LUMLO-168168 format. One record per residue: x, y, z of N, C-alpha, C in turn. Coordinates in steps of 0.2 Angstrom, whole numbers, padded with zeros to 4 digits, always signed. Layout:
# LUMLO-168168
XYZXYZXYZ/...
# end
This chain:
# LUMLO-168168
-0095-0065-0072-0093-0063-0065-0086-0067-0063/-0082-0063-0059-0076-0066-0057-0077-0068-0049/-0076-0074-0048-0077-0077-0041-0071-0076-0037/-0071-0072-0032-0065-0070-0028-0066-0073-0021/-0060-0075-0019-0059-0078-0012-0054-0073-0008/-0056-0071-0002-0052-0066+0002-0049-0070+0008/-0043-0069+0008-0039-0072+0014-0037-0067+0019/-0040-0068+0025-0039-0063+0030-0046-0059+0032/-0048-0060+0038-0054-0057+0040-0053-0051+0045/-0047-0049+0045-0045-0043+0049-0047-0036+0046/-0044-0031+0048-0046-0024+0045-0045-0024+0038/-0040-0026+0035-0039-0026+0028-0043-0030+0024/-0044-0037+0026-0048-0041+0023-0055-0039+0023/-0057-0036+0029-0064-0034+0029-0065-0028+0024/-0060-0024+0024-0061-0018+0019-0062-0020+0012/-0057-0025+0010-0058-0027+0003-0064-0031+0002/-0066-0036+0006-0072-0040+0005-0078-0035+0005/-0079-0030+0009-0085-0026+0009-0085-0022+0002/-0080-0020+0000-0080-0016-0006-0081-0020-0012/-0078-0026-0012-0079-0031-0018-0087-0033-0018/-0090-0034-0012-0097-0037-0012-0102-0031-0013/-0100-0025-0011-0105-0020-0012-0104-0015-0018/-0098-0015-0021-0097-0009-0025-0093-0011-0032/-0090-0017-0032-0086-0018-0038-0090-0022-0043/-0091-0020-0049-0095-0023-0054-0091-0029-0057/-0095-0035-0057-0092-0040-0060-0088-0045-0055/-0088-0043-0049-0085-0047-0044-0090-0051-0039/-0089-0057-0037-0093-0061-0033-0089-0064-0028/-0089-0062-0021-0085-0064-0016-0088-0071-0014/-0085-0077-0015-0087-0083-0014-0084-0087-0008/-0079-0084-0005-0076-0088+0000-0072-0083+0005/-0071-0084+0011-0067-0081+0016-0063-0086+0020/-0057-0084+0021-0052-0088+0025-0049-0084+0030/-0049-0087+0036-0045-0084+0042-0044-0090+0047/-0038-0091+0050-0037-0096+0055-0042-0095+0061/-0044-0089+0062-0049-0087+0068-0055-0088+0064/-0058-0094+0065-0064-0096+0061-0070-0091+0063/-0071-0089+0069-0076-0085+0071-0076-0078+0067/-0070-0076+0066-0069-0069+0062-0071-0070+0055/-0069-0076+0052-0070-0078+0045-0078-0078+0045/-0081-0082+0049-0088-0083+0049-0092-0076+0050/-0089-0072+0054-0093-0065+0055-0092-0061+0049/-0086-0061+0045-0086-0057+0039-0090-0060+0034/-0090-0067+0033-0094-0070+0028-0101-0068+0029/-0104-0068+0035-0111-0066+0036-0112-0059+0034/-0107-0055+0035-0108-0048+0034-0108-0047+0026/-0105-0050+0022-0105-0049+0015-0109-0054+0011/-0112-0059+0015-0116-0064+0011-0113-0069+0008/-0108-0072+0011-0104-0077+0009-0105-0084+0013/-0106-0089+0009-0108-0095+0013-0102-0100+0014/-0096-0099+0011-0091-0104+0012-0085-0100+0016/-0083-0104+0021-0077-0102+0025-0072-0107+0026/-0066-0105+0026-0060-0109+0027-0056-0106+0032/-0052-0111+0036-0047-0109+0041-0041-0109+0038/-0040-0112+0032-0033-0113+0029-0034-0109+0022/-0029-0104+0021-0029-0100+0015-0028-0104+0009/-0023-0110+0010-0022-0114+0004-0028-0118+0001/-0032-0120+0006-0039-0123+0004-0043-0118+0000/-0043-0112+0002-0047-0107-0002-0044-0106-0009/-0037-0105-0009-0034-0104-0016-0035-0110-0021/-0035-0116-0018-0036-0122-0022-0043-0124-0024/-0048-0120-0021-0055-0121-0022-0057-0120-0029/-0061-0125-0032-0062-0125-0039-0067-0119-0041/-0071-0116-0036-0075-0110-0038-0072-0104-0037/-0065-0103-0035-0062-0097-0034-0058-0096-0040/-0059-0090-0043-0055-0088-0049-0049-0084-0048/-0050-0079-0042-0045-0075-0041-0045-0074-0033/-0039-0071-0031-0038-0071-0023-0035-0064-0021/-0038-0062-0016-0036-0056-0012-0032-0059-0006/-0026-0057-0005-0022-0059+0001-0022-0053+0006/-0025-0053+0011-0025-0048+0016-0024-0050+0023/-0020-0056+0024-0018-0059+0030-0011-0056+0032/-0009-0058+0038-0002-0055+0041+0003-0056+0036/+0008-0051+0036+0013-0051+0031+0017-0058+0030/+0018-0061+0036+0022-0067+0035+0019-0073+0031/+0013-0072+0030+0009-0077+0025+0009-0075+0018/+0011-0069+0016+0010-0067+0009+0014-0071+0004/+0020-0072+0006+0025-0076+0001+0022-0083+0000/+0020-0087+0005+0017-0094+0003+0011-0094+0000/+0006-0089+0002+0000-0089-0002+0001-0086-0009/+0005-0081-0010+0006-0079-0017+0009-0084-0021/+0014-0088-0019+0017-0093-0022+0012-0099-0024/+0007-0100-0019+0002-0105-0020-0003-0102-0026/-0004-0096-0026-0009-0093-0031-0005-0094-0038/+0001-0093-0038+0005-0094-0045+0005-0101-0047/+0006-0105-0042+0006-0112-0044-0001-0115-0046/-0007-0112-0044-0013-0113-0046-0015-0109-0052/-0011-0105-0054-0013-0101-0060-0018-0096-0059/-0019-0093-0053-0024-0089-0051-0022-0082-0050/-0025-0076-0053-0023-0070-0052-0024-0068-0044/-0019-0064-0042-0019-0063-0035-0017-0055-0033/-0021-0052-0029-0020-0045-0027-0018-0046-0020/-0011-0045-0018-0008-0046-0012-0007-0039-0009/-0010-0038-0003-0009-0032+0001-0001-0031+0002/+0001-0025+0003+0008-0023+0005+0009-0025+0012/+0015-0028+0014+0021-0029+0009+0020-0035+0005/+0023-0036-0001+0022-0042-0005+0025-0048-0001/+0030-0046+0003+0033-0052+0007+0037-0048+0013/+0040-0052+0018+0043-0049+0024+0050-0047+0023/+0053-0049+0017+0060-0047+0015+0060-0046+0008/+0066-0043+0006+0067-0042-0001+0068-0048-0005/+0072-0053-0001+0074-0059-0004+0067-0063-0005/+0063-0063+0000+0056-0067-0001+0052-0064-0007/+0052-0057-0008+0048-0054-0013+0052-0056-0020/+0058-0056-0020+0062-0058-0026+0060-0065-0028/+0059-0070-0023+0057-0076-0025+0050-0076-0029/+0046-0072-0026+0039-0071-0030+0040-0069-0037/+0044-0064-0038+0045-0061-0044+0048-0067-0049/+0053-0071-0047+0055-0076-0051+0050-0081-0052/+0046-0083-0047+0041-0088-0048+0036-0086-0053/+0034-0079-0053+0029-0077-0058+0032-0077-0065/+0039-0075-0065+0042-0075-0072+0042-0082-0075/+0043-0087-0071+0043-0093-0073+0037-0096-0076/+0031-0093-0074+0025-0095-0077+0023-0092-0084/+0027-0086-0085+0026-0083-0092+0021-0078-0092/+0017-0077-0087+0012-0072-0087+0012-0068-0080/+0009-0062-0081+0008-0058-0075+0002-0060-0071/+0003-0062-0065-0003-0063-0061-0003-0060-0054/+0002-0057-0053+0003-0054-0046+0002-0046-0046/-0003-0043-0042-0004-0036-0041-0003-0035-0034/+0001-0029-0032+0002-0028-0025-0002-0022-0024/-0005-0022-0017-0010-0017-0016-0007-0010-0014/-0004-0007-0018-0002+0000-0018-0007+0004-0021/-0013+0006-0017-0019+0008-0019-0018+0016-0021/-0013+0019-0019-0013+0026-0020-0012+0028-0028/-0010+0023-0031-0009+0024-0039-0016+0025-0042/-0022+0023-0038-0028+0024-0040-0032+0030-0037/-0029+0033-0032-0032+0039-0029-0033+0045-0034/-0038+0048-0035-0039+0053-0040-0034+0059-0039/-0032+0061-0033-0028+0066-0032-0021+0064-0035/-0018+0059-0033-0012+0056-0035-0012+0055-0043/-0017+0053-0046-0018+0051-0053-0017+0058-0056/-0021+0063-0054-0021+0070-0057-0014+0073-0056/-0010+0072-0051-0004+0075-0050+0001+0071-0055/+0001+0065-0055+0005+0061-0060+0004+0063-0067/-0002+0064-0069-0004+0066-0076-0001+0073-0077/-0001+0078-0073+0002+0084-0074+0009+0084-0074/+0012+0080-0070+0019+0079-0069+0022+0076-0076/+0018+0071-0078+0020+0068-0085+0019+0072-0091/+0015+0077-0090+0013+0082-0096+0018+0088-0096/+0023+0088-0091+0028+0093-0090+0025+0100-0088/+0020+0100-0084+0017+0106-0082+0022+0110-0078/+0026+0107-0074+0031+0110-0069+0038+0109-0072/+0039+0107-0078+0046+0105-0080+0048+0099-0076/+0055+0098-0077+0058+0093-0074+0058+0093-0066/+0055+0087-0063+0055+0087-0056+0062+0087-0052/+0062+0090-0047+0069+0091-0043+0068+0088-0036/+0063+0089-0033+0062+0087-0026+0055+0085-0025/+0054+0080-0020+0047+0078-0018+0047+0079-0010/+0042+0082-0008+0041+0083+0000+0034+0079+0001/+0035+0074+0006+0029+0070+0008+0028+0070+0016/+0022+0069+0018+0020+0068+0025+0015+0062+0025/+0016+0058+0030+0012+0052+0031+0011+0052+0039/+0005+0055+0041+0003+0055+0048-0003+0051+0049/-0003+0047+0054-0008+0043+0057-0010+0046+0064/-0017+0045+0066-0019+0048+0072-0016+0043+0078/-0015+0037+0076-0013+0032+0081-0011+0025+0078/-0008+0021+0081-0006+0014+0079-0007+0009+0084/-0007+0003+0082-0008-0003+0087-0002-0003+0092/-0003-0006+0098+0003-0006+0103+0009-0010+0100/+0007-0015+0096+0013-0019+0093+0017-0016+0088/+0015-0010+0086+0019-0006+0081+0026-0004+0084/+0031-0006+0080+0038-0004+0082+0041+0001+0077/+0047+0003+0078+0050+0009+0075+0051+0007+0067/+0053+0001+0066+0054-0002+0059+0048-0002+0055/+0042-0003+0059+0036-0004+0055+0033+0003+0053/+0036+0008+0056+0034+0015+0053+0037+0016+0046/+0042+0012+0044+0045+0012+0038+0041+0007+0033/+0041+0001+0036+0039-0005+0032+0031-0005+0031/+0027-0002+0036+0020-0003+0035+0017+0004+0034/+0020+0010+0035+0018+0016+0033+0021+0020+0027/+0028+0021+0028+0031+0025+0023+0032+0021+0017/+0031+0014+0017+0032+0010+0011+0027+0013+0006/+0022+0016+0007+0017+0019+0002+0021+0025-0001/+0025+0029+0003+0029+0034-0001+0034+0032-0005/+0037+0026-0003+0042+0023-0007+0039+0021-0014/+0033+0018-0014+0030+0016-0021+0028+0022-0024/+0025+0027-0021+0023+0033-0024+0029+0037-0028/+0034+0037-0024+0040+0040-0027+0042+0037-0033/+0043+0030-0033+0045+0027-0039+0040+0028-0045/+0034+0028-0043+0028+0028-0048+0028+0035-0051/+0029+0040-0047+0028+0047-0049+0034+0049-0054/+0040+0047-0051+0046+0049-0054+0049+0044-0060/+0046+0038-0060+0048+0033-0065+0055+0031-0064/+0058+0031-0058+0065+0028-0058+0066+0025-0051/+0071+0022-0050+0072+0018-0044+0075+0023-0038/+0074+0021-0032+0077+0024-0026+0084+0020-0025/+0089+0024-0024+0096+0020-0024+0099+0021-0017/+0096+0026-0013+0099+0027-0006+0094+0029-0001/+0095+0027+0005+0090+0029+0010+0093+0031+0016/+0091+0036+0020+0093+0039+0026+0087+0040+0031/+0088+0038+0037+0082+0039+0042+0085+0043+0048/+0082+0048+0050+0084+0052+0056+0078+0052+0060/+0079+0051+0067+0074+0051+0072+0075+0056+0077/+0071+0062+0077+0071+0067+0082+0069+0065+0088/+0068+0069+0093+0065+0068+0099+0058+0065+0099/+0057+0059+0101+0050+0056+0100+0044+0060+0104/+0039+0060+0101+0033+0063+0103+0031+0060+0110/+0028+0064+0114+0025+0061+0121+0020+0056+0120/+0017+0056+0114+0011+0051+0113+0014+0044+0111/+0021+0043+0109+0024+0037+0107+0025+0032+0113/+0023+0026+0112+0025+0021+0117+0032+0021+0118/+0034+0018+0124+0041+0018+0126+0045+0014+0120/+0050+0017+0118+0055+0014+0113+0053+0015+0106/+0047+0018+0105+0045+0020+0098+0048+0026+0095/+0052+0026+0090+0055+0032+0087+0050+0035+0082/+0046+0039+0085+0041+0043+0081+0040+0050+0083/+0041+0055+0078+0041+0054+0071+0048+0052+0068/+0048+0051+0062+0055+0049+0058+0055+0054+0052/+0061+0056+0050+0062+0060+0044+0066+0055+0040/+0063+0053+0034+0066+0049+0029+0068+0053+0023/+0074+0051+0021+0077+0055+0014+0079+0049+0009/+0076+0050+0004+0078+0045-0002+0081+0049-0007/+0086+0045-0011+0089+0048-0016+0088+0043-0022/+0086+0046-0028+0084+0042-0034+0090+0041-0038/+0090+0037-0043+0096+0036-0047+0098+0042-0051/+0094+0047-0053+0096+0053-0056+0098+0058-0052/+0098+0057-0045+0100+0062-0040+0094+0066-0037/+0088+0065-0039+0082+0068-0035+0082+0066-0028/+0080+0071-0024+0079+0070-0017+0072+0070-0015/+0070+0065-0010+0063+0065-0008+0063+0064+0000/+0060+0069+0003+0059+0068+0010+0052+0066+0013/+0052+0062+0018+0046+0059+0020+0046+0060+0028/+0041+0064+0030+0039+0064+0037+0034+0059+0039/+0037+0054+0043+0032+0048+0045+0031+0049+0052/+0024+0050+0054+0022+0052+0061+0016+0048+0062/+0017+0042+0065+0011+0038+0066+0007+0039+0072/+0009+0043+0077+0005+0045+0082+0003+0052+0083/+0002+0055+0077+0001+0062+0076-0006+0065+0080/-0010+0060+0081-0016+0062+0086-0022+0065+0082/-0021+0070+0078-0026+0074+0076-0030+0072+0070/-0027+0067+0066-0030+0064+0060-0026+0060+0056/-0029+0058+0050-0025+0054+0045-0023+0059+0040/-0017+0061+0039-0015+0067+0035-0010+0065+0030/-0011+0065+0024-0006+0062+0019-0005+0068+0014/+0001+0070+0013+0003+0076+0009+0009+0074+0004/+0009+0077-0001+0014+0076-0006+0014+0082-0011/+0020+0085-0011+0022+0091-0016+0028+0089-0020/+0027+0090-0027+0033+0089-0031+0035+0096-0033/+0042+0097-0032+0045+0104-0034+0048+0103-0041/+0046+0107-0046+0050+0106-0052+0053+0112-0054/+0056+0112-0060+0060+0118-0062+0056+0124-0064/+0049+0123-0065+0045+0128-0067+0039+0129-0063/+0039+0126-0057+0033+0126-0053+0032+0120-0048/+0027+0120-0045+0026+0114-0040+0019+0111-0041/+0018+0105-0039+0012+0101-0039+0011+0099-0032/+0005+0100-0029+0003+0098-0023-0004+0095-0022/-0004+0089-0018-0011+0086-0017-0015+0091-0013/-0021+0092-0015-0026+0096-0011-0029+0092-0005/-0032+0095+0000-0035+0092+0005-0041+0088+0002/-0043+0082+0004-0049+0078+0002-0055+0081+0004/-0055+0086+0009-0061+0089+0011-0065+0093+0005/-0071+0093+0005-0075+0097-0001-0078+0103+0002/-0078+0104+0008-0082+0110+0011-0078+0113+0017/-0077+0119+0017-0074+0123+0022-0079+0126+0027/-0078+0125+0033-0083+0128+0038-0080+0134+0041/-0084+0139+0041-0083+0146+0044-0088+0147+0050/-0085+0147+0056-0090+0149+0061-0085+0151+0067/-0088+0155+0072-0085+0157+0078-0078+0160+0076/-0078+0164+0070-0072+0168+0068-0066+0163+0066/-0068+0157+0064-0062+0153+0061-0065+0149+0055/-0060+0147+0051-0061+0143+0045-0058+0136+0046/-0061+0131+0045-0059+0124+0046-0060+0119+0040/-0056+0114+0039-0057+0109+0035-0057+0102+0039/-0061+0097+0037-0061+0091+0040-0055+0087+0038/-0051+0084+0043-0045+0080+0042-0048+0072+0043/-0047+0068+0038-0050+0061+0038-0047+0058+0044/-0051+0054+0048-0049+0050+0054-0045+0044+0052/-0046+0041+0046-0043+0035+0045-0041+0034+0037/-0038+0028+0036-0036+0027+0029-0042+0025+0025/-0047+0022+0028-0053+0020+0024-0056+0026+0021/-0057+0031+0025-0060+0037+0023-0056+0041+0018/-0050+0042+0019-0045+0045+0014-0045+0042+0008/-0044+0035+0008-0042+0032+0002-0048+0027-0001/-0054+0028+0002-0059+0024+0000-0060+0023-0008/-0060+0029-0011-0061+0029-0018-0055+0025-0022/-0049+0026-0019-0043+0022-0022-0044+0015-0021/-0046+0012-0015-0047+0005-0015-0052+0003-0020/-0058+0006-0020-0063+0004-0025-0060+0004-0032/-0057+0009-0034-0054+0009-0041-0049+0004-0042/-0045+0003-0037-0040-0003-0038-0043-0009-0039/-0048-0011-0035-0052-0017-0035-0056-0018-0042/-0059-0012-0044-0063-0012-0050-0058-0014-0056/-0053-0010-0056-0048-0011-0062-0045-0018-0062/-0044-0021-0056-0041-0028-0056-0046-0033-0058/-0052-0032-0056-0058-0037-0058-0059-0036-0066/-0059-0030-0068-0060-0029-0075-0055-0032-0080/-0049-0031-0077-0043-0034-0081-0044-0042-0081/-0046-0045-0076-0046-0052-0075-0052-0054-0080/-0058-0051-0080-0063-0053-0084-0062-0052-0092/-0058-0047-0093-0056-0046-0101-0050-0049-0103/-0046-0053-0098-0040-0056-0099-0035-0050-0102/-0036-0044-0099-0031-0039-0101-0025-0039-0096/-0020-0035-0098-0014-0035-0093-0016-0030-0087/-0014-0032-0081-0015-0028-0075-0011-0022-0075/-0014-0016-0073-0011-0010-0073-0009-0007-0066/-0010-0011-0061-0008-0009-0054+0000-0011-0053/+0002-0010-0047+0009-0011-0045+0010-0019-0046/+0016-0020-0048+0018-0027-0050+0022-0030-0045/+0023-0037-0046+0028-0040-0041+0034-0037-0040/+0037-0034-0046+0043-0031-0046+0043-0024-0042/+0037-0021-0042+0036-0015-0038+0036-0017-0031/+0033-0022-0029+0033-0025-0022+0040-0027-0020/+0044-0030-0024+0051-0031-0022+0055-0025-0021/+0055-0020-0026+0059-0014-0026+0057-0010-0019/+0050-0010-0017+0048-0007-0011+0051-0010-0005/+0051-0017-0005+0054-0020+0000+0062-0019+0001/+0065-0019-0005+0072-0017-0004+0074-0010-0002/+0070-0005-0004+0071+0001-0001+0070+0002+0006/+0064-0002+0009+0063-0002+0016+0068-0005+0020/+0071-0010+0017+0077-0014+0021+0082-0009+0022/+0084-0005+0017+0089+0000+0017+0088+0005+0022/+0081+0008+0022+0079+0013+0027+0079+0010+0034/+0077+0004+0035+0077+0001+0042+0085+0000+0044/+0089-0002+0040+0096-0002+0041+0099+0005+0043/+0097+0010+0040+0099+0017+0041+0097+0019+0048/+0091+0017+0050+0088+0019+0056+0092+0016+0062/+0094+0009+0061+0098+0006+0066+0105+0008+0066/+0107+0012+0061+0114+0015+0061+0114+0023+0062/+0109+0025+0066+0109+0032+0068+0109+0037+0062/+0105+0035+0057+0105+0039+0051+0110+0039+0046/+0114+0034+0046+0119+0033+0041+0116+0032+0034/+0118+0035+0029+0115+0033+0022+0116+0026+0021/+0111+0022+0018+0112+0015+0016+0110+0014+0009/+0114+0011+0005+0113+0010-0002+0107+0005-0003/+0103+0005-0008+0098+0000-0009+0101-0005-0013/+0100-0011-0011+0102-0017-0015+0096-0020-0019/+0096-0019-0025+0091-0022-0030+0094-0026-0035/+0092-0033-0035+0095-0037-0039+0093-0037-0046/
# end
């Protein structure tokens, strides 16, 4: 068994802790940490854990914790991940890896200094069955050389603290990682255009946004990021190749026909849409730790590259859509 400590008792920490406790073979959740002790105690009771910490560093340093999931606010990711590296413990850090590209690069360099890979970034779409199938067909050359990628990332709603930059750094960052993973190359340029905001958007929120990425070989990727779409959690991806296209199918398994219409269910949230992906991500991570195998999820470098692309995109948004080159060290 791999003894896991979870830092963060909010939405993401709760998601990880529940999956680890209920569905991941070989994992034992032994500690929960959150500065809001009541939240930590509530989650601990929910998943049958008896040890609670208010300080994440204490959890990392605990002798009975073998591996750590970081699902706390983004500004804590760098110090907690560096502490895990110092303690020699594998860590799965939720995105973003850090609040800036420079901070993420410090993690890359710290990991490199240890001589071993211990950091995995929570880009769970790499484990989603639909995306896995799409990549397998793309790599097999089913549609020939890829030319374009069309993506949409639509949320029903977001918290009131969500700002225009977070549409890129907290939502479209998944499309950044998916693009790099599917195409196997870096994004070198970003441009963000903001049309007339939806009436659902809070004052000042530029939603939706149209994001255009250019890869190092000249491929183009467009992303519609719409975080107050209202109707559901809708994720789309289509790769256009020289000999055909590949497109994600709806996750619905049943079409309903009644009253002269046909309908499919649109997932209400990310947990329902990507529940299998989170499970497969955590199961793969735990299995690799138990077998002392290399991790196959997103690396610290992937987290750094995504942060660098997001910084360029946010800069473009602030310059009324001017293309901005990605600075990757």
